[in-house]
One Martini backbone bead per residue (centre of mass of N, CA, C, O) as a GRO file, in nm:
protein
  361
    1UNK     BB    1  14.785  21.645   5.331
    2UNK     BB    2  14.506  21.520   5.275
    3UNK     BB    3  14.521  21.291   5.485
    4UNK     BB    4  14.554  21.468   5.736
    5UNK     BB    5  14.290  21.621   5.704
    6UNK     BB    6  14.098  21.379   5.731
    7UNK     BB    7  14.184  21.289   6.015
    8UNK     BB    8  14.117  21.555   6.156
    9UNK     BB    9  13.812  21.560   6.084
   10UNK     BB   10  13.736  21.296   6.226
   11UNK     BB   11  13.832  21.384   6.505
   12UNK     BB   12  13.645  21.628   6.536
   13UNK     BB   13  13.372  21.474   6.514
   14UNK     BB   14  13.409  21.295   6.768
   15UNK     BB   15  13.429  21.524   6.970
   16UNK     BB   16  13.154  21.647   6.915
   17UNK     BB   17  12.988  21.396   6.989
   18UNK     BB   18  13.084  21.383   7.287
   19UNK     BB   19  12.983  21.658   7.370
   20UNK     BB   20  12.684  21.612   7.311
   21UNK     BB   21  12.650  21.375   7.506
   22UNK     BB   22  12.739  21.525   7.761
   23UNK     BB   23  12.522  21.743   7.751
   24UNK     BB   24  12.279  21.554   7.759
   25UNK     BB   25  12.345  21.423   8.034
   26UNK     BB   26  12.342  21.685   8.198
   27UNK     BB   27  12.053  21.765   8.137
   28UNK     BB   28  11.918  21.510   8.248
   29UNK     BB   29  12.034  21.536   8.534
   30UNK     BB   30  11.916  21.813   8.594
   31UNK     BB   31  11.617  21.742   8.553
   32UNK     BB   32  11.606  21.494   8.756
   33UNK     BB   33  11.804  21.647   9.010
   34UNK     BB   34  11.734  21.924   9.026
   35UNK     BB   35  11.565  22.219   9.146
   36UNK     BB   36  11.358  22.146   8.927
   37UNK     BB   37  11.039  21.977   8.957
   38UNK     BB   38  10.878  21.937   8.696
   39UNK     BB   39  11.009  21.690   8.559
   40UNK     BB   40  10.983  21.495   8.791
   41UNK     BB   41  10.674  21.514   8.820
   42UNK     BB   42  10.605  21.442   8.531
   43UNK     BB   43  10.736  21.163   8.515
   44UNK     BB   44  10.612  21.021   8.761
   45UNK     BB   45  10.301  21.078   8.721
   46UNK     BB   46  10.287  20.962   8.435
   47UNK     BB   47  10.414  20.676   8.467
   48UNK     BB   48  10.239  20.577   8.731
   49UNK     BB   49   9.954  20.593   8.540
   50UNK     BB   50  10.056  20.345   8.402
   51UNK     BB   51  10.105  20.014   8.301
   52UNK     BB   52  10.403  20.012   8.115
   53UNK     BB   53  10.583  20.294   8.234
   54UNK     BB   54  10.706  20.281   8.531
   55UNK     BB   55  11.015  20.243   8.470
   56UNK     BB   56  11.083  20.543   8.413
   57UNK     BB   57  11.081  20.623   8.713
   58UNK     BB   58  11.263  20.380   8.834
   59UNK     BB   59  11.528  20.456   8.684
   60UNK     BB   60  11.567  20.746   8.853
   61UNK     BB   61  11.396  20.649   9.113
   62UNK     BB   62  11.294  20.599   9.414
   63UNK     BB   63  11.033  20.498   9.603
   64UNK     BB   64  11.050  20.736   9.795
   65UNK     BB   65  11.034  20.961   9.580
   66UNK     BB   66  10.776  20.872   9.443
   67UNK     BB   67  10.592  20.891   9.696
   68UNK     BB   68  10.645  21.188   9.750
   69UNK     BB   69  10.535  21.302   9.485
   70UNK     BB   70  10.251  21.173   9.502
   71UNK     BB   71  10.186  21.322   9.779
   72UNK     BB   72  10.212  21.624   9.639
   73UNK     BB   73  10.017  21.501   9.401
   74UNK     BB   74   9.678  21.583   9.427
   75UNK     BB   75   9.328  21.489   9.469
   76UNK     BB   76   9.029  21.510   9.556
   77UNK     BB   77   8.844  21.292   9.781
   78UNK     BB   78   8.541  21.218   9.720
   79UNK     BB   79   8.280  21.099   9.962
   80UNK     BB   80   8.059  21.231   9.797
   81UNK     BB   81   7.789  21.250   9.610
   82UNK     BB   82   7.554  21.315   9.398
   83UNK     BB   83   7.266  21.527   9.331
   84UNK     BB   84   6.995  21.457   9.137
   85UNK     BB   85   6.802  21.706   9.214
   86UNK     BB   86   6.998  21.932   9.074
   87UNK     BB   87   6.912  21.800   8.806
   88UNK     BB   88   6.755  21.948   8.509
   89UNK     BB   89   6.596  21.841   8.254
   90UNK     BB   90   6.570  22.106   8.050
   91UNK     BB   91   6.633  22.373   8.237
   92UNK     BB   92   6.761  22.506   7.964
   93UNK     BB   93   6.714  22.735   7.736
   94UNK     BB   94   6.761  22.910   7.465
   95UNK     BB   95   6.830  23.255   7.525
   96UNK     BB   96   7.011  23.416   7.285
   97UNK     BB   97   7.188  23.482   7.528
   98UNK     BB   98   7.534  23.484   7.658
   99UNK     BB   99   7.787  23.450   7.894
  100UNK     BB  100   7.948  23.286   7.664
  101UNK     BB  101   8.100  23.125   7.407
  102UNK     BB  102   8.067  22.843   7.538
  103UNK     BB  103   7.763  22.857   7.588
  104UNK     BB  104   7.689  22.894   7.294
  105UNK     BB  105   7.802  22.627   7.184
  106UNK     BB  106   7.598  22.454   7.347
  107UNK     BB  107   7.300  22.605   7.305
  108UNK     BB  108   7.353  22.638   6.998
  109UNK     BB  109   7.087  22.474   6.824
  110UNK     BB  110   6.902  22.266   6.673
  111UNK     BB  111   6.602  22.112   6.736
  112UNK     BB  112   6.711  21.828   6.587
  113UNK     BB  113   6.975  21.847   6.752
  114UNK     BB  114   7.124  21.594   6.966
  115UNK     BB  115   7.418  21.679   6.872
  116UNK     BB  116   7.755  21.829   6.935
  117UNK     BB  117   8.065  21.916   6.781
  118UNK     BB  118   8.350  22.045   6.952
  119UNK     BB  119   8.637  22.212   6.821
  120UNK     BB  120   8.976  22.243   6.961
  121UNK     BB  121   9.252  22.416   7.112
  122UNK     BB  122   9.489  22.309   7.380
  123UNK     BB  123   9.808  22.343   7.433
  124UNK     BB  124   9.840  22.200   7.128
  125UNK     BB  125   9.570  22.030   7.154
  126UNK     BB  126   9.323  21.831   7.065
  127UNK     BB  127   8.969  21.899   7.110
  128UNK     BB  128   8.654  21.748   7.247
  129UNK     BB  129   8.304  21.839   7.250
  130UNK     BB  130   8.012  21.656   7.333
  131UNK     BB  131   7.682  21.751   7.297
  132UNK     BB  132   7.403  21.602   7.473
  133UNK     BB  133   7.043  21.651   7.471
  134UNK     BB  134   6.979  21.331   7.527
  135UNK     BB  135   7.047  21.150   7.810
  136UNK     BB  136   6.870  20.882   7.766
  137UNK     BB  137   7.079  20.798   7.513
  138UNK     BB  138   7.282  20.719   7.734
  139UNK     BB  139   7.517  20.441   7.741
  140UNK     BB  140   7.638  20.128   7.801
  141UNK     BB  141   7.896  19.949   7.639
  142UNK     BB  142   8.005  19.633   7.512
  143UNK     BB  143   8.180  19.399   7.421
  144UNK     BB  144   8.091  19.131   7.232
  145UNK     BB  145   8.353  18.969   7.394
  146UNK     BB  146   8.317  18.985   7.678
  147UNK     BB  147   8.564  18.792   7.871
  148UNK     BB  148   8.774  18.759   7.613
  149UNK     BB  149   8.739  19.039   7.437
  150UNK     BB  150   8.801  19.320   7.296
  151UNK     BB  151   8.738  19.638   7.133
  152UNK     BB  152   8.721  19.864   6.930
  153UNK     BB  153   8.533  20.141   6.927
  154UNK     BB  154   8.445  20.124   6.637
  155UNK     BB  155   8.326  19.831   6.650
  156UNK     BB  156   8.140  19.874   6.892
  157UNK     BB  157   7.966  20.097   6.767
  158UNK     BB  158   7.862  19.930   6.529
  159UNK     BB  159   7.728  19.696   6.696
  160UNK     BB  160   7.537  19.932   6.858
  161UNK     BB  161   7.457  20.191   6.687
  162UNK     BB  162   7.647  20.432   6.732
  163UNK     BB  163   7.703  20.778   6.695
  164UNK     BB  164   7.846  20.805   6.980
  165UNK     BB  165   8.184  20.749   7.127
  166UNK     BB  166   8.347  20.643   7.430
  167UNK     BB  167   8.549  20.558   7.652
  168UNK     BB  168   8.587  20.403   7.970
  169UNK     BB  169   8.714  20.156   8.111
  170UNK     BB  170   8.916  19.925   8.222
  171UNK     BB  171   9.162  19.651   8.247
  172UNK     BB  172   9.308  19.322   8.371
  173UNK     BB  173   9.429  19.188   8.151
  174UNK     BB  174   9.706  19.011   8.030
  175UNK     BB  175   9.989  18.954   7.893
  176UNK     BB  176  10.269  18.762   7.850
  177UNK     BB  177  10.415  18.931   8.093
  178UNK     BB  178  10.173  18.986   8.327
  179UNK     BB  179  10.050  19.269   8.279
  180UNK     BB  180   9.810  19.447   8.382
  181UNK     BB  181   9.634  19.606   8.119
  182UNK     BB  182   9.782  19.454   7.835
  183UNK     BB  183   9.582  19.309   7.682
  184UNK     BB  184   9.260  19.254   7.507
  185UNK     BB  185   9.014  19.378   7.687
  186UNK     BB  186   8.812  19.148   7.824
  187UNK     BB  187   8.850  19.247   8.139
  188UNK     BB  188   8.711  19.430   8.353
  189UNK     BB  189   8.754  19.682   8.584
  190UNK     BB  190   8.567  19.640   8.825
  191UNK     BB  191   8.276  19.792   8.811
  192UNK     BB  192   7.974  19.666   8.637
  193UNK     BB  193   7.674  19.825   8.515
  194UNK     BB  194   7.372  19.675   8.364
  195UNK     BB  195   7.052  19.727   8.385
  196UNK     BB  196   7.083  19.703   8.714
  197UNK     BB  197   7.338  19.503   8.689
  198UNK     BB  198   7.590  19.304   8.814
  199UNK     BB  199   7.876  19.197   8.622
  200UNK     BB  200   8.119  19.338   8.781
  201UNK     BB  201   8.249  19.291   9.075
  202UNK     BB  202   8.210  19.416   9.393
  203UNK     BB  203   7.909  19.474   9.582
  204UNK     BB  204   8.061  19.542   9.897
  205UNK     BB  205   8.260  19.773   9.792
  206UNK     BB  206   8.381  20.074   9.835
  207UNK     BB  207   8.355  20.314   9.560
  208UNK     BB  208   8.399  20.461   9.249
  209UNK     BB  209   8.089  20.548   9.085
  210UNK     BB  210   7.974  20.581   8.736
  211UNK     BB  211   7.645  20.697   8.611
  212UNK     BB  212   7.312  20.611   8.511
  213UNK     BB  213   6.990  20.668   8.524
  214UNK     BB  214   6.667  20.646   8.394
  215UNK     BB  215   6.673  20.983   8.360
  216UNK     BB  216   6.975  21.076   8.269
  217UNK     BB  217   7.150  21.090   8.534
  218UNK     BB  218   7.445  21.165   8.667
  219UNK     BB  219   7.620  20.942   8.886
  220UNK     BB  220   7.809  20.997   9.187
  221UNK     BB  221   7.948  20.717   9.377
  222UNK     BB  222   8.042  20.644   9.714
  223UNK     BB  223   8.007  20.296   9.700
  224UNK     BB  224   7.841  20.035   9.657
  225UNK     BB  225   7.696  19.863   9.409
  226UNK     BB  226   7.435  19.789   9.559
  227UNK     BB  227   7.368  20.080   9.645
  228UNK     BB  228   7.362  20.208   9.364
  229UNK     BB  229   7.128  20.036   9.259
  230UNK     BB  230   6.925  20.114   9.485
  231UNK     BB  231   6.961  20.434   9.386
  232UNK     BB  232   6.939  20.391   9.042
  233UNK     BB  233   7.158  20.251   8.897
  234UNK     BB  234   7.204  20.139   8.561
  235UNK     BB  235   7.478  20.263   8.433
  236UNK     BB  236   7.819  20.150   8.522
  237UNK     BB  237   8.143  20.243   8.660
  238UNK     BB  238   8.474  20.206   8.776
  239UNK     BB  239   8.602  20.537   8.841
  240UNK     BB  240   8.863  20.801   8.813
  241UNK     BB  241   8.826  21.089   8.925
  242UNK     BB  242   8.644  21.316   9.067
  243UNK     BB  243   8.603  21.660   8.949
  244UNK     BB  244   8.283  21.712   8.976
  245UNK     BB  245   8.054  21.802   9.253
  246UNK     BB  246   7.790  21.986   9.263
  247UNK     BB  247   7.985  22.224   9.131
  248UNK     BB  248   8.250  22.112   9.268
  249UNK     BB  249   8.575  22.142   9.248
  250UNK     BB  250   8.858  22.008   9.262
  251UNK     BB  251   9.142  21.977   9.455
  252UNK     BB  252   9.471  22.069   9.341
  253UNK     BB  253   9.792  21.930   9.377
  254UNK     BB  254   9.969  22.036   9.155
  255UNK     BB  255   9.897  21.783   8.904
  256UNK     BB  256   9.734  21.544   9.081
  257UNK     BB  257   9.907  21.267   8.990
  258UNK     BB  258   9.850  21.231   8.648
  259UNK     BB  259   9.987  21.408   8.475
  260UNK     BB  260  10.038  21.359   8.118
  261UNK     BB  261   9.749  21.297   7.906
  262UNK     BB  262   9.523  21.158   7.759
  263UNK     BB  263   9.159  21.233   7.765
  264UNK     BB  264   8.859  21.114   7.940
  265UNK     BB  265   8.525  21.261   7.988
  266UNK     BB  266   8.243  21.256   8.205
  267UNK     BB  267   7.951  21.476   8.176
  268UNK     BB  268   7.725  21.723   8.343
  269UNK     BB  269   7.490  21.944   8.342
  270UNK     BB  270   7.229  22.101   8.509
  271UNK     BB  271   7.043  22.072   8.232
  272UNK     BB  272   7.151  21.762   8.126
  273UNK     BB  273   7.385  21.796   7.954
  274UNK     BB  274   7.605  21.599   7.790
  275UNK     BB  275   7.967  21.542   7.825
  276UNK     BB  276   8.222  21.476   7.590
  277UNK     BB  277   8.567  21.460   7.677
  278UNK     BB  278   8.849  21.503   7.447
  279UNK     BB  279   9.210  21.464   7.477
  280UNK     BB  280   9.473  21.483   7.297
  281UNK     BB  281   9.777  21.391   7.175
  282UNK     BB  282  10.042  21.265   6.968
  283UNK     BB  283   9.978  20.996   6.888
  284UNK     BB  284  10.205  20.853   6.679
  285UNK     BB  285  10.390  21.105   6.795
  286UNK     BB  286  10.530  20.976   7.095
  287UNK     BB  287  10.857  21.005   7.033
  288UNK     BB  288  10.918  21.235   7.271
  289UNK     BB  289  10.954  21.449   7.529
  290UNK     BB  290  10.618  21.429   7.576
  291UNK     BB  291  10.524  21.179   7.456
  292UNK     BB  292  10.182  21.149   7.459
  293UNK     BB  293  10.069  21.373   7.594
  294UNK     BB  294   9.827  21.641   7.674
  295UNK     BB  295   9.678  21.649   8.006
  296UNK     BB  296   9.597  21.781   8.291
  297UNK     BB  297   9.379  21.821   8.549
  298UNK     BB  298   9.381  22.125   8.531
  299UNK     BB  299   9.298  22.141   8.234
  300UNK     BB  300   9.032  21.989   8.257
  301UNK     BB  301   8.890  22.188   8.449
  302UNK     BB  302   8.889  22.431   8.268
  303UNK     BB  303   8.704  22.303   8.048
  304UNK     BB  304   8.464  22.221   8.224
  305UNK     BB  305   8.399  22.509   8.328
  306UNK     BB  306   8.346  22.646   8.057
  307UNK     BB  307   8.097  22.418   7.994
  308UNK     BB  308   7.929  22.367   8.273
  309UNK     BB  309   8.002  22.153   8.467
  310UNK     BB  310   7.854  21.966   8.747
  311UNK     BB  311   7.945  21.672   8.660
  312UNK     BB  312   8.260  21.478   8.689
  313UNK     BB  313   8.459  21.211   8.521
  314UNK     BB  314   8.718  21.009   8.495
  315UNK     BB  315   8.857  20.824   8.250
  316UNK     BB  316   9.018  20.640   8.057
  317UNK     BB  317   9.339  20.690   7.926
  318UNK     BB  318   9.560  20.745   7.694
  319UNK     BB  319   9.541  20.475   7.480
  320UNK     BB  320   9.214  20.480   7.524
  321UNK     BB  321   9.158  20.740   7.392
  322UNK     BB  322   8.829  20.777   7.233
  323UNK     BB  323   8.655  20.895   6.926
  324UNK     BB  324   8.326  20.838   6.788
  325UNK     BB  325   8.170  20.952   6.471
  326UNK     BB  326   7.989  20.813   6.250
  327UNK     BB  327   8.208  20.579   6.200
  328UNK     BB  328   8.443  20.783   6.301
  329UNK     BB  329   8.760  20.861   6.370
  330UNK     BB  330   8.832  21.159   6.540
  331UNK     BB  331   9.085  21.096   6.673
  332UNK     BB  332   9.437  21.029   6.806
  333UNK     BB  333   9.550  20.762   6.905
  334UNK     BB  334   9.841  20.609   7.111
  335UNK     BB  335   9.870  20.341   7.012
  336UNK     BB  336  10.000  20.032   6.832
  337UNK     BB  337   9.823  20.049   6.607
  338UNK     BB  338   9.738  20.164   6.304
  339UNK     BB  339   9.514  20.370   6.448
  340UNK     BB  340   9.573  20.360   6.782
  341UNK     BB  341   9.394  20.153   6.879
  342UNK     BB  342   9.238  19.977   7.140
  343UNK     BB  343   9.123  19.725   7.324
  344UNK     BB  344   8.796  19.719   7.478
  345UNK     BB  345   8.530  19.660   7.712
  346UNK     BB  346   8.413  19.970   7.700
  347UNK     BB  347   8.146  20.227   7.661
  348UNK     BB  348   8.012  20.532   7.564
  349UNK     BB  349   7.680  20.603   7.429
  350UNK     BB  350   7.507  20.733   7.141
  351UNK     BB  351   7.162  20.689   7.036
  352UNK     BB  352   6.866  20.725   6.871
  353UNK     BB  353   6.776  20.427   6.963
  354UNK     BB  354   6.609  20.149   7.084
  355UNK     BB  355   6.621  19.858   6.928
  356UNK     BB  356   6.435  19.673   7.105
  357UNK     BB  357   6.188  19.876   7.087
  358UNK     BB  358   6.146  19.923   6.783
  359UNK     BB  359   6.026  19.623   6.720
  360UNK     BB  360   5.764  19.674   6.933
  361UNK     BB  361   5.615  19.950   6.814
   0.00000   0.00000   0.00000
């Protein structure tokens, strides 16, 4: 009798396992092909904006379906740039009373406090806004080995003496599989302008370029790199999309076509205060239903509007999203290294002083 009971128990367990598998397959099929479009849109727009995970969308959907979904989820393509005359550095003093708690977080700070880190949670993910009160001390930094290899943002910040740093643009070098943007981060993608000189990219092709002029004003320019330099662009990279231009927020259809991912955003308020916005994802815990996690472009706009961004541009996100403050990794990157950081070609930094000037003064 005991032997028969054991055989029956084993048989029952196998049946249960098959039922669970069948239910899982049905649920996946329903989500992928059912009448609710959220999962389909989430999967396609998230996967297709990565370098290495596009296969996730192509496993379930045809190119026709992918293109249809991407066409339905879009963000305004600003063809006009920002107006630097509208930004007045130091245009707003601490008023003592504030329009909102978010405004208070930005404007309430010590007289000698040149930056402030604001931490909060949004939709279950850790978020960071760094308010930088001296925009002239924000500049582009490059990997010490740019052209050959990228660096983690932590090491790049140390090499440049940066107090605060975020990642900036992407890269085009490939790994052994030949997929662009998966190598060691040595070769920047698109336009890179440093100290008013074009270092990478085509100077005569119109594209989205974002960076600072000598007065510390964030310029968003849809132009050639040569035109941007002629108009005063000092440090800049090619990236996007532009999210807010001259106080006007982008119009987003669906989820904007960028899915859900960790985000890095460079922004400036009309009073000149620079904002580094970093939205974390799942960090090392990225192997779950929400993947790397993070935010949609709709979420990003909500946060930018809360903190009064007047001009804002999306930087490289996903596994690149990194924030370093005082030589400490502040967020939780979702890359595959021990710390989650990946090697990058460049970043935006804030530093106390210009080292080259310091020794000559």
